[in-house]
MDTraj code that builds the backbone (N, CA, C; nanometers):
import mdtraj as md
import numpy as np

residues = "MET CYS ASP TRP VAL TRP PRO ASN PHE VAL SER ARG LYS HIS THR ALA GLU THR GLY SER THR TYR GLY ALA THR PRO GLU TYR GLU VAL LYS PHE PHE GLN ALA VAL THR GLY ARG ASP LEU SER TYR GLU GLU SER ILE GLU LEU GLY HIS LYS PHE TRP VAL LEU ASP ARG ALA ILE TRP ALA LEU GLU GLY ARG GLN ARG ASP GLN GLU VAL PHE ALA ASN TYR VAL TYR ASP VAL LYS ALA THR LYS PRO PHE PRO LEU VAL VAL CYS GLU ASN GLY THR TRP SER TYR SER LEU CYS GLN GLY ARG THR LEU ASP ARG GLU LYS PHE GLU ASP PHE LYS SER ARG PHE TYR VAL HIS GLU GLY PHE GLU GLU SER THR GLY ARG PRO THR ARG ALA GLY LEU GLU THR LEU GLY LEU GLY PHE ALA ALA ASP ALA LEU GLU ALA ALA GLY LYS LEU GLY SER".split()
xyz = np.array([
    [0.6116, 3.6266, 1.7388],
    [0.6942, 3.7451, 1.7208],
    [0.8088, 3.7422, 1.8203],
    [0.9149, 3.8055, 1.7837],
    [1.0318, 3.8126, 1.8700],
    [0.9992, 3.8910, 1.9967],
    [1.0332, 3.8345, 2.1108],
    [1.0020, 3.9034, 2.2363],
    [1.0890, 4.0267, 2.2582],
    [1.1921, 4.0457, 2.1778],
    [1.2757, 4.1659, 2.1886],
    [1.2160, 4.2802, 2.1080],
    [1.1419, 4.2510, 2.0034],
    [1.0814, 4.3546, 1.9205],
    [0.9399, 4.3854, 1.9666],
    [0.8724, 4.2860, 2.0194],
    [0.7319, 4.2981, 2.0570],
    [0.7029, 4.4221, 2.1414],
    [0.7855, 4.4541, 2.2429],
    [0.7540, 4.5722, 2.3248],
    [0.7503, 4.7028, 2.2465],
    [0.8097, 4.7077, 2.1289],
    [0.8059, 4.8298, 2.0487],
    [0.6640, 4.8636, 2.0031],
    [0.5736, 4.7668, 2.0064],
    [0.4360, 4.7898, 1.9640],
    [0.3468, 4.8395, 2.0776],
    [0.3980, 4.8399, 2.1984],
    [0.3187, 4.8746, 2.3154],
    [0.3950, 4.9744, 2.4015],
    [0.3258, 5.0719, 2.4523],
    [0.3899, 5.1722, 2.5375],
    [0.3788, 5.1318, 2.6835],
    [0.4895, 5.0850, 2.7423],
    [0.4894, 5.0532, 2.8851],
    [0.4763, 5.1803, 2.9672],
    [0.5313, 5.2896, 2.9154],
    [0.5240, 5.4173, 2.9875],
    [0.3778, 5.4571, 3.0063],
    [0.2982, 5.4459, 2.9003],
    [0.1558, 5.4796, 2.9079],
    [0.0894, 5.3958, 3.0172],
    [0.1170, 5.2672, 3.0179],
    [0.0562, 5.1775, 3.1151],
    [0.0977, 5.2149, 3.2574],
    [0.2264, 5.2416, 3.2777],
    [0.2760, 5.2740, 3.4117],
    [0.2222, 5.4078, 3.4615],
    [0.2141, 5.5062, 3.3736],
    [0.1715, 5.6401, 3.4164],
    [0.0218, 5.6501, 3.4410],
    [-0.0568, 5.5798, 3.3647],
    [-0.2017, 5.5950, 3.3754],
    [-0.2687, 5.4818, 3.4524],
    [-0.1954, 5.3722, 3.4732],
    [-0.2573, 5.2575, 3.5386],
    [-0.3472, 5.1811, 3.4434],
    [-0.3421, 5.2165, 3.3155],
    [-0.4240, 5.1516, 3.2139],
    [-0.3883, 5.0041, 3.2031],
    [-0.4847, 4.9226, 3.1673],
    [-0.4574, 4.7822, 3.1425],
    [-0.4216, 4.7588, 2.9963],
    [-0.4149, 4.8675, 2.9189],
    [-0.3746, 4.8564, 2.7793],
    [-0.2317, 4.8052, 2.7733],
    [-0.2054, 4.7113, 2.6912],
    [-0.0700, 4.6593, 2.6768],
    [-0.0705, 4.5374, 2.5874],
    [0.0454, 4.4774, 2.5752],
    [0.0595, 4.3600, 2.4893],
    [-0.0240, 4.2448, 2.5438],
    [-0.0918, 4.1772, 2.4559],
    [-0.1646, 4.0568, 2.4918],
    [-0.1310, 3.9510, 2.3876],
    [-0.1481, 3.8246, 2.4202],
    [-0.1185, 3.7199, 2.3225],
    [-0.1994, 3.7335, 2.1930],
    [-0.3170, 3.7931, 2.2019],
    [-0.4009, 3.8063, 2.0831],
    [-0.3406, 3.9015, 1.9788],
    [-0.2524, 3.9912, 2.0223],
    [-0.1910, 4.0836, 1.9265],
    [-0.1131, 4.0083, 1.8192],
    [-0.0380, 3.9070, 1.8605],
    [0.0404, 3.8328, 1.7628],
    [-0.0502, 3.7679, 1.6586],
    [-0.1604, 3.7112, 1.7035],
    [-0.2546, 3.6482, 1.6111],
    [-0.3101, 3.7526, 1.5143],
    [-0.3412, 3.8712, 1.5665],
    [-0.3938, 3.9772, 1.4810],
    [-0.2915, 4.0209, 1.3763],
    [-0.1669, 4.0331, 1.4153],
    [-0.0620, 4.0670, 1.3192],
    [-0.0503, 3.9582, 1.2132],
    [-0.0481, 3.8320, 1.2554],
    [-0.0369, 3.7196, 1.1638],
    [-0.1535, 3.7204, 1.0643],
    [-0.2746, 3.7415, 1.1167],
    [-0.3929, 3.7440, 1.0303],
    [-0.3865, 3.8603, 0.9324],
    [-0.3392, 3.9755, 0.9771],
    [-0.3314, 4.0926, 0.8888],
    [-0.2327, 4.0692, 0.7747],
    [-0.1243, 3.9991, 0.8037],
    [-0.0209, 3.9770, 0.7024],
    [-0.0564, 3.8618, 0.6089],
    [-0.1127, 3.7535, 0.6642],
    [-0.1369, 3.6335, 0.5841],
    [-0.2803, 3.6181, 0.5367],
    [-0.3736, 3.6829, 0.6043],
    [-0.5147, 3.6633, 0.5741],
    [-0.5680, 3.5331, 0.6303],
    [-0.4863, 3.4588, 0.7001],
    [-0.5249, 3.3288, 0.7561],
    [-0.5857, 3.3487, 0.8942],
    [-0.7034, 3.2903, 0.9162],
    [-0.7726, 3.2997, 1.0437],
    [-0.7335, 3.1794, 1.1291],
    [-0.6796, 3.2055, 1.2469],
    [-0.6459, 3.0963, 1.3370],
    [-0.6631, 3.1420, 1.4805],
    [-0.6777, 3.0450, 1.5683],
    [-0.6961, 3.0757, 1.7104],
    [-0.5598, 3.1012, 1.7752],
    [-0.5646, 3.1539, 1.8956],
    [-0.4411, 3.1747, 1.9710],
    [-0.3683, 3.0415, 1.9903],
    [-0.4415, 2.9355, 2.0258],
    [-0.3822, 2.8051, 2.0484],
    [-0.3166, 2.7522, 1.9210],
    [-0.3829, 2.7706, 1.8070],
    [-0.3247, 2.7283, 1.6793],
    [-0.1975, 2.8074, 1.6484],
    [-0.1962, 2.9335, 1.6859],
    [-0.0772, 3.0152, 1.6603],
    [0.0410, 2.9675, 1.7441],
    [0.0140, 2.9243, 1.8655],
    [0.1209, 2.8714, 1.9508],
    [0.1776, 2.7440, 1.8886],
    [0.0912, 2.6551, 1.8424],
    [0.1353, 2.5299, 1.7798],
    [0.2151, 2.5589, 1.6526],
    [0.1677, 2.6520, 1.5726],
    [0.2377, 2.6870, 1.4491],
    [0.3749, 2.7481, 1.4800],
    [0.3805, 2.8364, 1.5783],
    [0.5083, 2.8954, 1.6185],
    [0.6055, 2.7907, 1.6683],
    [0.5548, 2.6921, 1.7415],
    [0.6395, 2.5837, 1.7910],
    [0.6979, 2.5048, 1.6740],
    [0.6140, 2.4750, 1.5759],
    [0.6631, 2.4030, 1.4578],
    [0.7704, 2.4836, 1.3845],
    [0.7478, 2.6134, 1.3686],
    [0.8477, 2.6996, 1.3030],
    [0.9801, 2.6922, 1.3775],
    [0.9727, 2.7028, 1.5107],
    [1.0928, 2.7061, 1.5917],
    [1.1686, 2.5732, 1.5812],
    [1.0977, 2.4609, 1.5877],
    [1.1630, 2.3299, 1.5802],
    [1.2189, 2.3056, 1.4399],
    [1.1489, 2.3500, 1.3372],
    [1.2016, 2.3375, 1.2015],
    [1.3299, 2.4205, 1.1868],
    [1.3305, 2.5402, 1.2427],
    [1.4503, 2.6227, 1.2415],
    [1.5644, 2.5500, 1.3126],
    [1.5323, 2.4866, 1.4222],
    [1.6318, 2.4104, 1.4974],
    [1.6885, 2.2965, 1.4129],
    [1.6034, 2.2297, 1.3353],
    [1.6494, 2.1221, 1.2470],
    [1.7459, 2.1777, 1.1410],
    [1.7154, 2.2953, 1.0895],
    [1.8052, 2.3583, 0.9914],
    [1.9403, 2.3876, 1.0557],
    [1.9376, 2.4388, 1.1798],
    [2.0645, 2.4631, 1.2507],
    [2.1441, 2.3343, 1.2654],
    [2.0756, 2.2249, 1.2977],
    [2.1452, 2.0964, 1.3118],
    [2.2067, 2.0542, 1.1791],
    [2.1340, 2.0742, 1.0689],
    [2.1888, 2.0424, 0.9369],
    [2.3143, 2.1254, 0.9077],
    [2.3164, 2.2469, 0.9604],
    [2.4317, 2.3344, 0.9402],
    [2.5462, 2.3026, 1.0363],
    [2.5238, 2.2068, 1.1276],
    [2.6288, 2.1639, 1.2191],
    [2.6222, 2.2214, 1.3585],
    [2.5227, 2.3004, 1.3885],
    [2.5116, 2.3582, 1.5223],
    [2.4769, 2.2497, 1.6232],
    [2.5381, 2.2607, 1.7412],
    [2.5080, 2.1662, 1.8479],
    [2.5226, 2.2326, 1.9839],
    [2.4964, 2.1580, 2.0848],
    [2.4838, 2.2075, 2.2219],
    [2.5981, 2.2978, 2.2664],
    [2.7222, 2.2574, 2.2428],
    [2.8346, 2.3351, 2.2948],
    [2.8476, 2.4727, 2.2305],
    [2.7761, 2.4958, 2.1214],
    [2.7771, 2.6263, 2.0561],
    [2.6651, 2.7161, 2.1072],
    [2.5766, 2.6604, 2.1854],
    [2.4639, 2.7376, 2.2370],
    [2.4981, 2.7958, 2.3733],
    [2.5768, 2.8990, 2.3686],
    [2.6180, 2.9714, 2.4886],
    [2.6100, 3.1201, 2.4578],
    [2.6084, 3.1987, 2.5619],
    [2.6084, 3.3428, 2.5470],
    [2.7523, 3.3930, 2.5485],
    [2.7709, 3.5154, 2.5081],
    [2.9017, 3.5782, 2.5186],
    [2.9424, 3.5817, 2.6655],
    [3.0730, 3.5760, 2.6921],
    [3.1224, 3.5694, 2.8300],
    [3.0677, 3.6787, 2.9200],
    [3.0482, 3.7989, 2.8664],
    [3.0035, 3.9081, 2.9531],
    [2.8669, 3.8807, 3.0162],
    [2.7836, 3.8011, 2.9514],
    [2.6517, 3.7704, 3.0063],
    [2.6652, 3.6924, 3.1378],
    [2.7694, 3.6104, 3.1459],
    [2.7936, 3.5309, 3.2657],
    [2.8815, 3.6051, 3.3678],
    [2.9678, 3.6932, 3.3187],
    [3.0725, 3.7497, 3.4040],
    [3.0537, 3.8948, 3.4467],
    [2.9802, 3.9740, 3.3699],
    [2.9682, 4.1168, 3.3990],
    [2.8279, 4.1457, 3.4512],
    [2.8199, 4.2006, 3.5705],
    [2.6895, 4.2311, 3.6296],
    [2.6224, 4.3448, 3.5531],
    [2.4941, 4.3299, 3.5290],
    [2.4165, 4.4317, 3.4581],
    [2.4150, 4.5603, 3.5403],
    [2.4387, 4.6722, 3.4732],
    [2.4388, 4.8013, 3.5426],
    [2.3206, 4.8883, 3.5022],
    [2.2669, 4.8650, 3.3841],
    [2.1526, 4.9439, 3.3380],
    [2.0245, 4.8651, 3.3633],
    [1.9173, 4.9342, 3.3927],
    [1.7907, 4.8625, 3.4166],
    [1.7418, 4.7922, 3.2906],
    [1.6997, 4.6686, 3.3081],
    [1.6457, 4.5894, 3.1981],
    [1.5283, 4.5098, 3.2533],
    [1.4076, 4.5653, 3.2432],
    [1.2931, 4.5005, 3.3087],
    [1.2549, 4.3673, 3.2449],
    [1.2541, 4.2642, 3.3285],
    [1.2145, 4.1298, 3.2863],
    [1.1370, 4.0629, 3.3985],
    [1.0636, 3.9601, 3.3625],
    [0.9975, 3.8760, 3.4622],
    [1.1029, 3.7800, 3.5149],
    [1.1141, 3.7702, 3.6478],
    [1.2135, 3.6832, 3.7103],
    [1.1484, 3.6022, 3.8224],
    [1.2123, 3.4919, 3.8561],
    [1.1690, 3.4123, 3.9707],
    [1.2782, 3.4228, 4.0758],
    [1.2444, 3.4838, 4.1891],
    [1.3384, 3.4993, 4.2992],
    [1.2769, 3.4425, 4.4250],
    [1.3491, 3.3502, 4.4867],
    [1.3006, 3.2853, 4.6090],
    [1.1633, 3.2217, 4.5895],
    [1.1418, 3.1635, 4.4713],
    [1.0176, 3.0938, 4.4424],
    [0.9004, 3.1824, 4.4053],
    [0.9228, 3.3135, 4.3913],
    [0.8150, 3.4063, 4.3589],
    [0.8454, 3.4771, 4.2278],
    [0.7463, 3.4815, 4.1390],
    [0.7612, 3.5502, 4.0108],
    [0.7245, 3.6971, 4.0275],
    [0.8088, 3.7839, 3.9701],
    [0.7829, 3.9276, 3.9751],
    [0.8628, 3.9952, 3.8639],
    [0.8413, 4.1262, 3.8482],
    [0.9227, 4.2041, 3.7557],
    [1.0451, 4.2545, 3.8300],
    [1.1578, 4.2595, 3.7595],
    [1.2817, 4.3098, 3.8179],
    [1.3529, 4.3949, 3.7137],
    [1.4303, 4.4896, 3.7592],
    [1.5137, 4.5697, 3.6686],
    [1.6432, 4.4964, 3.6360],
    [1.6674, 4.3846, 3.7024],
    [1.7787, 4.2937, 3.6747],
    [1.9159, 4.3585, 3.6898],
    [1.9260, 4.4649, 3.7637],
    [2.0561, 4.5268, 3.7854],
    [2.1380, 4.4405, 3.8818],
    [2.2671, 4.4300, 3.8531],
    [2.3558, 4.3502, 3.9366],
    [2.3463, 4.2011, 3.9110],
    [2.2769, 4.1603, 3.8066],
    [2.2575, 4.0183, 3.7783],
    [2.3497, 3.9707, 3.6673],
    [2.3818, 3.8428, 3.6722],
    [2.4505, 3.7734, 3.5643],
    [2.3775, 3.6414, 3.5425],
    [2.4126, 3.5727, 3.4362],
    [2.3547, 3.4416, 3.4102],
    [2.4494, 3.3355, 3.4636],
    [2.3974, 3.2408, 3.5387],
    [2.4773, 3.1336, 3.5967],
    [2.5020, 3.0266, 3.4898],
    [2.6299, 3.0011, 3.4589],
    [2.6647, 2.9039, 3.3530],
    [2.6104, 2.7642, 3.3827],
    [2.6302, 2.7161, 3.5046],
    [2.5858, 2.5807, 3.5385],
    [2.4344, 2.5678, 3.5314],
    [2.3646, 2.6675, 3.5803],
    [2.2183, 2.6623, 3.5749],
    [2.1689, 2.6697, 3.4309],
    [2.2390, 2.7463, 3.3466],
    [2.1996, 2.7535, 3.2062],
    [2.2200, 2.6186, 3.1384],
    [2.3309, 2.5514, 3.1680],
    [2.3547, 2.4183, 3.1103],
    [2.2493, 2.3194, 3.1576],
    [2.2114, 2.3283, 3.2845],
    [2.1057, 2.2423, 3.3375],
    [1.9736, 2.2711, 3.2663],
    [1.9451, 2.4001, 3.2465],
    [1.8232, 2.4374, 3.1746],
    [1.8237, 2.3779, 3.0343],
    [1.9370, 2.3881, 2.9639],
    [1.9454, 2.3331, 2.8284],
    [1.9140, 2.1837, 2.8290],
    [1.9708, 2.1110, 2.9231],
    [1.9457, 1.9661, 2.9300],
    [1.7972, 1.9374, 2.9466],
    [1.7359, 2.0046, 3.0424],
    [1.5932, 1.9814, 3.0683],
    [1.5075, 2.0239, 2.9494],
    [1.5437, 2.1357, 2.8879],
    [1.4684, 2.1847, 2.7728],
    [1.4791, 2.0891, 2.6546],
    [1.6000, 2.0407, 2.6263],
    [1.6173, 1.9474, 2.5144],
    [1.5324, 1.8223, 2.5339],
    [1.5336, 1.7670, 2.6537],
    [1.4537, 1.6477, 2.6822],
    [1.3055, 1.6788, 2.6629],
    [1.2610, 1.7913, 2.7154],
    [1.1204, 1.8317, 2.7022],
    [1.0795, 1.8450, 2.5559],
    [1.1664, 1.8998, 2.4731],
    [1.1343, 1.9233, 2.3318],
    [1.1528, 1.8005, 2.2437],
    [1.2101, 1.6925, 2.2965],
    [1.2343, 1.5745, 2.2151],
    [1.3627, 1.5874, 2.1352],
    [1.4604, 1.6576, 2.1911],
    [1.5917, 1.6718, 2.1283],
    [1.6897, 1.5802, 2.2016],
    [1.7973, 1.5463, 2.1349],
    [1.9027, 1.4686, 2.1989],
    [1.9720, 1.5570, 2.3023],
    [1.9786, 1.5099, 2.4250],
    [2.0316, 1.5930, 2.5333],
    [2.1786, 1.6296, 2.5133],
    [2.2604, 1.5372, 2.4655],
    [2.4045, 1.5633, 2.4564],
    [2.4415, 1.6588, 2.3437],
    [2.3583, 1.6668, 2.2385],
    [2.3914, 1.7520, 2.1236],
    [2.2911, 1.8651, 2.1004],
    [2.1680, 1.8474, 2.1506],
    [2.0622, 1.9439, 2.1238],
    [1.9961, 1.9237, 1.9882],
    [2.0317, 1.8161, 1.9179],
    [1.9717, 1.7903, 1.7862],
    [1.8317, 1.7302, 1.8005],
    [1.7399, 1.7694, 1.7131],
    [1.6057, 1.7095, 1.7162],
    [1.6121, 1.5594, 1.6886],
    [1.5205, 1.4852, 1.7488],
    [1.5094, 1.3414, 1.7248],
    [1.3925, 1.3155, 1.6290],
    [1.3920, 1.1979, 1.5724],
    [1.2810, 1.1616, 1.4835],
    [1.1485, 1.1672, 1.5577],
    [1.1443, 1.1106, 1.6775],
    [1.0187, 1.1090, 1.7532],
    [0.9701, 1.2512, 1.7796],
    [1.0591, 1.3391, 1.8198],
    [1.0204, 1.4773, 1.8470],
    [0.9696, 1.5485, 1.7237],
    [1.0354, 1.5268, 1.6109],
    [0.9942, 1.5912, 1.4860],
    [0.8625, 1.5344, 1.4346],
    [0.8483, 1.4030, 1.4398],
    [0.7257, 1.3423, 1.3885],
    [0.6039, 1.3798, 1.4722],
    [0.6231, 1.4032, 1.6001],
    [0.5127, 1.4478, 1.6860],
    [0.4518, 1.5768, 1.6331],
    [0.5347, 1.6605, 1.5714],
    [0.4893, 1.7893, 1.5178],
    [0.4562, 1.7828, 1.3690],
    [0.4580, 1.6626, 1.3112],
    [0.4304, 1.6502, 1.1681],
    [0.5475, 1.6935, 1.0817],
    [0.6691, 1.6841, 1.1367],
    [0.7881, 1.7281, 1.0642],
    [0.8784, 1.6098, 1.0284],
    [0.8167, 1.5005, 0.9887],
    [0.8923, 1.3815, 0.9509],
    [0.9889, 1.4075, 0.8368],
    [0.9530, 1.4971, 0.7458],
    [1.0421, 1.5299, 0.6335],
    [1.1739, 1.5896, 0.6839],
    [1.1682, 1.6647, 0.7939],
    [1.2903, 1.7218, 0.8518],
    [1.3743, 1.6113, 0.9149],
    [1.3081, 1.5142, 0.9785],
    [1.3806, 1.4001, 1.0354],
    [1.4510, 1.3232, 0.9242],
    [1.3834, 1.3057, 0.8107],
    [1.4460, 1.2361, 0.6963],
    [1.5709, 1.3094, 0.6487],
    [1.5628, 1.4411, 0.6378],
    [1.6761, 1.5208, 0.5926],
    [1.7926, 1.5135, 0.6919],
    [1.7601, 1.5216, 0.8216],
    [1.8658, 1.5102, 0.9227],
    [1.9300, 1.3721, 0.9208],
    [1.8478, 1.2698, 0.9061],
    [1.9000, 1.1335, 0.9020],
    [1.9915, 1.1138, 0.7816],
    [1.9499, 1.1636, 0.6660],
    [2.0302, 1.1509, 0.5441],
    [2.1654, 1.2215, 0.5589],
    [2.1683, 1.3279, 0.6386],
    [2.2924, 1.4027, 0.6587],
    [2.3722, 1.3515, 0.7777],
    [2.3201, 1.2479, 0.8478],
    [2.3891, 1.1933, 0.9640],
    [2.3852, 1.2853, 1.0840],
    [2.2780, 1.3685, 1.0928],
    [2.2704, 1.4668, 1.2005],
    [2.1405, 1.4596, 1.2795],
    [2.0739, 1.3461, 1.2719],
    [1.9512, 1.3269, 1.3488],
    [1.9866, 1.2852, 1.4908],
    [1.9248, 1.3518, 1.5875],
    [1.9461, 1.3149, 1.7272],
    [1.8912, 1.1748, 1.7551],
    [1.9520, 1.1081, 1.8519],
    [1.9043, 0.9711, 1.8827],
    [1.8270, 0.9692, 2.0122],
])
top = md.Topology()
chain = top.add_chain()
for i, resn in enumerate(residues, 1):
    res = top.add_residue(resn, chain, resSeq=i)
    for name in ("N", "CA", "C"):
        top.add_atom(name, md.element.get_by_symbol(name[0]), res)
traj = md.Trajectory(xyz[None], top)
């Protein structure tokens, strides 16, 4: 599920006010999936399936011509400091915690570095962000590699 919509299913206010441990858990996504599809799967299987969906979507983007230089945020994300509270998990000085992220921007160079490392980790071509045959076949998506290759858009 989209991490931007997911919080709508859980009341953070309830958790903060009562100290309750009630809140979003990874099992919720599996329960939603099972309710909609009737398919029984484990949390681990759901992660693998979600990964395949995401990489297949990425292959479709590559077929449509999307590549690394198009994967950027709007300028304001890099240039305008956040003024409204937006609670997220952050790593500051080597420690993970929650932050309201006020006064923060996204560092362009660090984001580009992240993209490079992420593409390599996922088995995508670092210079373009396109999936490679090896990366796709690892997930059982050889048919997507064939389609990308036929279109001249398979990462090397």
